[in-house]
C-alpha positions in Angstrom: 31.3 -4.2 61.2 31.4 -6.8 57.7 28.2 -6.4 56.0 27.5 -9.6 53.2 25.1 -9.1 50.6 23.8 -11.6 47.3 20.7 -12.4 45.4 18.9 -14.7 47.2 17.6 -17.1 44.5 21.4 -16.8 42.6 23.8 -19.4 42.5 25.0 -20.8 45.3 28.3 -20.6 44.7 28.2 -17.0 44.5 30.1 -15.7 46.9 28.9 -12.5 49.0 30.1 -9.2 48.1 31.1 -7.8 51.8 31.6 -4.1 52.9 32.5 -2.6 56.1 31.3 0.0 58.0 32.2 1.3 61.7 28.4 2.3 62.4 26.1 0.5 63.0 23.9 1.5 59.9 25.0 1.5 56.2 23.5 2.0 52.9 24.0 -0.7 49.9 24.0 0.7 46.5 24.3 -0.5 42.9 21.7 -3.2 43.6 19.4 -4.5 40.8 15.8 -3.0 41.5 12.5 -5.7 42.1 15.5 -8.2 43.3 15.5 -10.3 46.7 18.7 -9.8 48.3 19.9 -11.9 51.2 22.1 -9.7 54.0 24.2 -10.6 57.1 26.1 -8.3 59.1 29.6 -9.8 61.7 31.1 -7.5 63.9 35.3 -7.8 63.5 37.3 -6.9 66.7 39.3 -4.3 66.5 41.3 -4.0 70.1 45.1 -5.1 70.5 43.5 -8.3 72.5 41.4 -9.7 69.8 42.4 -7.5 66.4 40.4 -9.5 63.2 38.8 -11.7 65.3 35.2 -12.1 64.1 31.9 -12.5 66.6 29.3 -14.7 65.4 27.6 -13.6 62.3 23.7 -12.3 62.4 20.8 -13.7 61.0 20.2 -13.8 57.8 18.1 -11.0 56.6 15.7 -11.2 53.3 14.9 -8.0 52.0 13.7 -7.0 48.1 14.2 -4.2 46.0 11.3 -1.7 44.9 10.8 -1.7 41.4 12.0 1.2 38.8 10.2 2.0 35.7 11.6 -0.5 32.9 13.9 1.0 29.8 12.5 1.1 26.2 11.6 -1.7 24.1 14.0 -2.7 21.5 13.7 -3.5 18.0 10.6 -2.1 17.0 9.2 -4.0 13.6 5.9 -2.4 11.2 5.0 -4.9 8.6 1.7 -4.1 6.1 -1.2 -6.4 6.3 -3.3 -4.8 4.3 -3.7 -0.7 3.3 -5.1 -0.1 6.9 -3.3 -2.5 8.7 -0.3 -3.0 10.1 1.4 -5.6 12.4 3.8 -4.4 15.0 6.2 -6.2 16.9 9.2 -5.4 19.3 11.6 -6.7 22.2 10.7 -6.1 25.9 13.1 -3.7 27.6 17.0 -5.0 28.4 15.8 -4.4 32.1 12.2 -4.9 33.2 12.8 -3.9 36.6 9.9 -5.5 37.7 6.3 -7.5 36.1 5.1 -5.8 32.5 1.6 -5.0 33.2 1.0 -4.4 29.6 3.1 -2.4 26.4 1.5 0.7 24.8 1.9 1.7 21.2 1.4 5.3 20.5 0.7 6.3 17.2 0.4 9.1 15.4 -0.8 11.0 12.0 -1.3 14.6 13.2 -3.5 12.7 15.5 -2.6 10.7 18.8 -4.1 7.0 19.2 -3.0 4.2 21.1 -3.4 0.8 21.7 -2.7 -1.8 24.6 -1.0 -5.3 24.2 -0.1 -8.1 26.8 2.4 -9.4 24.6 4.9 -8.0 22.4 3.2 -7.6 18.9 0.3 -6.4 18.3 -2.2 -5.4 15.0 -3.2 -2.0 14.9 -6.8 -1.7 12.6 -9.0 1.1 10.8 -5.5 3.2 9.6 -6.0 5.4 6.8 -4.1 4.2 3.5 -1.0 5.2 1.8 -0.8 8.0 5.2 2.9 8.7 7.3 2.4 7.6 10.9 5.0 7.5 13.8 5.2 4.5 16.3 6.4 4.3 19.7 6.0 1.4 22.4 6.3 1.3 26.1 5.6 -1.0 28.9 3.9 -0.3 32.1 5.8 -2.7 35.1 3.5 -2.2 38.7 1.8 0.8 37.6 4.9 2.1 36.9 5.7 3.8 33.0 8.6 2.6 31.3 11.2 4.9 28.5 9.7 5.1 25.5 11.1 3.2 21.9 12.7 4.7 19.5 10.4 6.7 17.0 9.5 4.1 14.1 8.1 6.0 10.9 6.4 4.1 8.7 3.8 4.6 5.7 0.9 2.4 5.2 -0.3 0.5 1.9 -2.0 2.4 -1.1 -5.4 1.5 -1.7 -8.2 2.2 -4.9 -9.1 5.8 -4.2 -12.9 7.3 -3.9 -14.4 8.9 -7.1 -13.6 12.2 -8.0 -16.1 14.7 -7.3 -18.0 18.0 -8.8 -17.2 16.8 -12.2 -17.9 19.2 -14.9 -17.7 19.7 -19.1 -18.0 23.1 -19.9 -17.9 23.7 -23.4 -15.1 25.5 -25.7 -16.6 28.8 -27.0 -14.2 29.0 -29.9 -14.2 25.4 -31.3 -17.3 22.6 -31.8 -14.7 20.2 -30.9 -13.3 20.8 -28.2 -14.0 20.7 -24.6 -12.9 21.2 -20.8 -13.0 18.7 -18.1 -13.1 19.5 -14.6 -13.2 17.8 -11.6 -11.9 18.0 -7.6 -9.6 14.8 -6.8 -10.9 12.5 -4.6 -11.9 13.3 -1.0 -9.9 9.8 -0.2 -7.0 9.6 -2.5 -5.2 6.8 -0.8 -2.0 6.9 -2.7 -0.4 8.6 -5.9 -2.8 9.4 -8.6 -3.0 9.7 -11.9 -6.8 10.3 -13.7 -8.7 8.6 -16.6 -11.1 10.8 -18.9 -13.8 7.8 -20.2 -15.8 9.6 -23.2 -18.1 8.0 -25.7 -21.0 9.3 -27.8 -24.6 9.2 -27.0 -26.3 10.2 -23.3 -25.9 8.0 -21.2 -27.1 7.9 -17.2 -25.1 5.4 -16.5 -20.9 5.1 -16.7 -20.5 2.1 -18.9 -18.0 0.8 -20.7 -18.7 -0.1 -24.3 -16.7 -0.9 -27.6 -16.8 2.8 -29.1 -15.5 3.9 -25.5 -12.1 6.3 -25.4 -10.4 6.8 -22.7 -7.2 9.7 -22.0 -5.1 8.8 -19.1 -3.5 12.3 -17.3 -1.2 12.5 -14.3 -1.9 16.2 -14.9 -3.9 18.0 -12.0 -7.7 19.6 -13.3 -8.9 20.9 -15.8 -8.1 18.4 -18.8 -8.7 19.8 -22.4 -10.2 16.6 -24.5 -10.1 17.4 -28.5 -10.8 15.6 -31.5 -14.5 15.8 -30.7 -17.8 16.1 -33.0 -19.5 18.8 -33.4 -22.6 19.2 -32.6 -22.9 15.6 -31.0 -23.9 14.4 -27.4 -21.2 12.8 -25.5 -20.9 11.3 -21.9 -17.9 11.9 -20.0 -16.6 10.3 -16.6 -13.6 10.5 -15.0 -11.9 7.7 -12.6 -8.8 8.1 -10.9 
């Protein structure tokens, strides 16, 4: 028997692929998933009287192969839009092997998150500023879960930090012109921080800048020694990150 097969909607000029067997069953291999094929069988005589002669072909049979999980999306790109948002794009899998239902974007920074998208892009919001994330994308096709893309590491933009905490000003027992300023780092640094120690003469409830406000900038972690003060004088001190 000769078995002839080709894709149903392929170019009409495409030749049928021929396979042969002496059995009444045969397994066609290397077919494309989720693709329609047309198949027909022709019996070929093999005896001394009519060797090589062909009988009429069987009626054509139309069949569609089953879907399989899609391959991984490619060319994943991540772009900052704000310190807490990124825009991600990618290319669809080289072999979809079905019909894509949606894409799943996984991302993590020690905690795992995911979002779904019906297109090849998505905007992720509510991210942490100046935080390293790892992104991957996979496709869902006909309830089948595809392979993940390569991991895409990315760090979000810096943003304004929250205020330093637990500010303390400690007098120096050995001198009246120096104090120690101590504080805790911001709860949300949101980037690489340096500190500015502001101080001016007078007791003030609010940290308001005036012409006599002096500033000391430091990239060193607290505590900080503030010197050059006037003895027996009230000061207002505040720290910015």
